[in-house]
C-alpha positions in Angstrom: -0.1 10.6 -0.6 2.4 13.4 -0.2 5.3 13.7 2.2 3.2 16.1 4.2 0.4 13.6 4.8 0.7 12.1 8.3 -1.4 9.3 9.6 -1.7 8.2 13.2 -2.4 4.5 13.4 -4.1 3.7 16.7 -6.7 1.1 15.6 -7.3 -1.6 13.0 -9.7 0.9 11.3 -6.8 3.5 11.1 -4.6 0.8 9.5 -7.2 -0.1 7.0 -7.7 3.5 6.1 -3.9 4.0 5.5 -3.8 0.8 3.3 -6.8 2.0 1.3 -5.2 5.4 0.8 -2.0 3.8 -0.5 -3.9 1.6 -2.9 -6.0 4.5 -4.1 -3.0 6.6 -4.6 -1.3 3.9 -6.6 -4.5 3.2 -8.6 -4.4 -0.6 -7.9 -6.5 -3.2 -6.1 -4.9 -5.1 -3.3 -5.1 -8.5 -5.0 -3.4 -7.2 -8.2 -0.7 -5.6 -6.2 -0.2 -8.8 -4.2 0.0 -10.9 -7.4 2.7 -8.6 -8.7 4.6 -8.9 -5.4 4.4 -12.7 -5.5 5.8 -12.7 -9.0 8.4 -10.2 -8.1 7.5 -8.1 -11.1 5.8 -4.8 -10.5 4.3 -2.8 -13.3 5.9 0.4 -12.0 8.1 1.8 -9.4 5.1 3.4 -7.8 3.4 0.0 -7.4 6.6 -1.5 -5.9 6.8 1.3 -3.3 3.1 0.9 -2.5 3.7 -2.8 -1.8 6.6 -2.1 0.5 4.5 0.4 2.4 1.7 -2.1 2.8 4.0 -4.9 3.7 5.8 -2.7 6.2 2.4 -2.1 7.9 2.0 -5.8 8.3 -0.9 -6.1 5.8 0.8 -8.4 3.3 
């Protein structure tokens, strides 16, 4: 996702689409990313940022 990508979140489906987009961009499955967050050890800075985006959307 680039800084020019904007997403309006009006529905649960919109939220799901944004989360899926973040996961795809990071190249990770949700459960793997969640495991890294629980351990507090991310494999990369990109994955750490992806988790904080998802957590900020209330999908953690």
